[in-house]
Backbone bond lengths (Angstrom), bond angles and torsions (degrees), N, CA, C in turn:
res aa  C-N    CA-C-N  psi(-1)  N-CA   C-N-CA  omega(-1)  CA-C   N-CA-C  phi
1 M - - - 1.460 - - 1.513 108.25 -
2 M 1.273 116.95 127.77 1.454 121.07 -178.41 1.531 108.35 -100.33
3 G 1.266 115.47 153.29 1.470 120.31 177.98 1.519 109.11 149.34
4 P 1.326 115.66 179.72 1.465 118.41 -177.35 1.517 112.91 -67.21
5 D 1.326 118.98 -25.36 1.446 122.32 -178.24 1.528 113.35 -93.33
6 A 1.345 118.94 0.36 1.453 121.88 -176.58 1.520 110.82 -71.56
7 D 1.279 115.17 144.92 1.467 121.75 177.84 1.525 107.14 -75.50
8 P 1.331 119.43 124.11 1.470 120.24 -178.19 1.524 113.59 -67.36
9 G 1.331 117.30 -18.12 1.448 120.80 178.28 1.503 114.21 -93.14
10 A 1.334 117.15 -0.45 1.460 121.60 -177.48 1.540 109.31 -71.54
11 V 1.298 114.34 141.41 1.469 120.70 -179.77 1.506 109.06 -96.10
12 S 1.319 114.84 131.65 1.443 119.61 174.99 1.526 107.34 -90.14
13 W 1.305 116.12 127.30 1.473 120.87 -176.85 1.525 113.24 -82.08
14 F 1.333 115.23 -16.46 1.473 117.39 -177.74 1.540 114.07 -59.48
15 P 1.327 119.41 -46.53 1.490 117.84 178.74 1.527 112.92 -63.12
16 A 1.327 116.38 -36.77 1.469 119.97 -179.33 1.533 109.28 -66.96
17 I 1.302 118.27 -44.37 1.465 121.44 -179.03 1.521 109.20 -67.49
18 F 1.334 117.87 -43.39 1.438 122.28 179.70 1.529 110.41 -61.65
19 G 1.326 116.47 -42.31 1.478 121.18 179.48 1.509 111.01 -64.54
20 F 1.325 116.70 -41.82 1.483 120.84 179.38 1.508 111.21 -65.00
21 V 1.332 117.84 -44.29 1.458 119.96 178.65 1.502 111.32 -63.64
22 F 1.333 117.98 -41.18 1.454 121.53 176.78 1.503 111.10 -61.49
23 L 1.332 118.78 -43.79 1.458 122.64 179.02 1.503 111.68 -60.86
24 V 1.343 116.88 -45.82 1.474 121.16 179.00 1.529 111.02 -60.83
25 L 1.312 115.98 -46.21 1.480 118.72 179.42 1.513 113.14 -64.39
26 A 1.330 117.34 -36.93 1.450 121.91 179.88 1.532 110.37 -68.14
27 V 1.321 116.74 -42.43 1.467 120.15 177.76 1.524 110.37 -65.58
28 W 1.348 117.03 -40.93 1.493 120.48 177.97 1.518 110.40 -60.79
29 A 1.339 116.69 -44.17 1.464 119.63 -179.88 1.533 111.07 -63.33
30 N 1.308 117.24 -40.47 1.459 120.75 178.50 1.507 110.95 -65.11
31 I 1.321 117.69 -39.24 1.463 120.40 178.11 1.532 110.94 -62.82
32 Q 1.316 116.50 -42.73 1.466 119.57 179.25 1.544 111.59 -62.29
33 I 1.309 115.66 -42.29 1.461 120.18 178.25 1.507 111.94 -65.08
34 L 1.307 117.40 -43.41 1.454 122.15 -179.70 1.532 111.06 -65.12
35 R 1.298 117.92 -40.13 1.465 121.80 179.08 1.545 110.23 -65.68
36 K 1.322 114.91 -41.10 1.463 118.54 -179.73 1.534 110.79 -66.60
37 A 1.315 116.89 -29.89 1.473 121.84 178.89 1.513 111.87 -82.47
38 G 1.352 117.14 -9.18 1.460 120.33 179.12 1.543 113.21 90.49
39 R 1.287 117.05 16.00 1.457 122.47 179.24 1.510 111.52 -98.84
40 S 1.316 116.66 164.20 1.466 121.06 176.69 1.536 109.50 -71.79
41 A 1.303 115.49 143.80 1.484 120.25 -179.82 1.524 110.28 -71.40
42 W 1.321 119.37 -17.27 1.461 121.82 178.84 1.534 112.43 -63.35
43 W 1.329 117.08 -22.84 1.443 119.79 178.61 1.547 111.70 -64.73
44 A 1.301 117.28 -18.66 1.471 120.13 178.33 1.501 113.01 -64.71
45 L 1.326 116.23 -22.04 1.469 118.81 177.70 1.518 113.62 -68.62
46 L 1.323 116.80 -16.65 1.447 120.47 173.69 1.531 111.82 -59.45
47 M 1.314 115.30 -24.77 1.453 119.78 -178.81 1.532 112.39 -59.76
48 L 1.306 115.99 -23.81 1.477 120.41 179.88 1.542 112.08 -73.17
49 F 1.325 115.21 -15.86 1.470 120.64 179.54 1.529 108.30 -123.62
50 P 1.346 117.06 99.11 1.465 121.16 -168.97 1.541 114.12 -53.82
51 L 1.313 118.84 -44.66 1.466 120.00 -178.27 1.520 111.01 -65.74
52 A 1.310 117.99 -44.02 1.459 121.53 177.36 1.534 110.82 -64.75
53 Y 1.344 117.52 -36.27 1.464 121.51 178.14 1.524 109.96 -64.56
54 F 1.320 117.08 -43.40 1.451 121.11 178.94 1.527 111.82 -61.46
55 I 1.324 115.58 -43.48 1.472 120.66 179.66 1.551 109.41 -66.89
56 G 1.329 116.96 -41.19 1.474 121.09 178.83 1.524 112.31 -62.25
57 V 1.327 116.62 -43.81 1.496 120.93 178.13 1.506 109.20 -64.27
58 W 1.308 118.08 -39.29 1.473 122.90 178.98 1.543 109.47 -61.86
59 I 1.333 117.05 -46.35 1.454 121.15 178.74 1.521 110.85 -63.87
60 F 1.300 118.10 -45.19 1.474 120.51 179.94 1.511 111.87 -62.96
61 A 1.308 117.13 -35.54 1.461 119.78 -177.52 1.535 112.96 -66.69
62 F 1.329 116.11 -31.61 1.463 119.79 -175.04 1.523 114.37 -111.37
63 S 1.324 117.26 10.71 1.463 120.07 176.38 1.506 110.88 -106.46
64 R 1.310 115.89 166.28 1.472 119.32 177.66 1.532 108.77 -77.42
65 W 1.294 115.95 130.43 1.449 121.57 -175.80 1.541 109.62 -85.01
66 P 1.329 118.37 139.04 1.467 120.81 179.05 1.547 113.13 -58.65
67 R 1.334 116.29 -31.98 1.459 119.35 -179.68 1.538 111.19 -65.61
68 E 1.325 117.95 -30.92 1.458 121.23 178.03 1.519 111.11 -62.94
69 D 1.328 117.78 -37.48 1.468 120.96 178.06 1.527 111.15 -66.97
70 Q 1.314 117.29 -38.37 1.473 121.81 178.61 1.529 109.62 -65.97
71 V 1.295 117.76 -44.10 1.449 122.05 -179.70 1.543 110.19 -65.62
72 A 1.307 117.03 -41.80 1.463 121.62 179.23 1.532 110.79 -62.25
73 S 1.347 116.99 -45.36 1.452 118.98 -179.63 1.533 112.02 -66.96
74 A 1.358 117.77 -35.65 1.463 120.88 176.93 1.497 109.71 -67.48
75 R 1.327 117.39 -39.60 1.482 121.12 178.75 1.500 111.65 -64.11
76 D 1.337 117.13 -42.77 1.457 121.49 178.43 1.545 111.36 -64.52
77 S 1.323 114.76 -39.12 1.471 119.62 179.00 1.526 109.97 -64.64
78 F 1.319 115.33 -41.75 1.479 120.00 179.51 1.526 110.94 -66.10
79 R 1.302 118.08 -41.79 1.447 121.16 -179.05 1.505 113.07 -67.48
80 S 1.325 117.01 -32.73 1.455 120.41 -179.53 1.522 111.58 -81.78
81 G 1.297 119.21 -11.30 1.446 123.06 178.99 1.504 113.72 79.98
82 D 1.335 118.85 20.37 1.450 121.61 -179.31 1.532 112.71 -64.97
83 Q 1.303 118.03 -26.41 1.462 119.89 -177.25 1.513 112.23 -72.76
84 F 1.345 117.63 -15.53 1.468 119.91 179.88 1.509 112.55 -96.41
85 R 1.305 117.55 -11.46 1.491 122.15 -179.62 1.509 109.07 -83.16
86 R 1.316 114.50 143.13 1.493 119.03 177.54 1.468 111.57 -121.99
């Protein structure tokens, strides 16, 4: 509570709660992106260490994604007609 009678040493819980909610949502969004890219969700913990996170994003951007291999094998399977053979 702010005002002339407020204790200057009192802690406002709003910034702490807001920061925690923001952190949880940011980690959740990173986990969803990593899963969609075919990576382990544990990589989202790099977000807690900004320099490591930057390096991790840099590596992911220029490396071959596991999802690309899955799509390529499915495409090759479809082109060869393996899905119609029994």
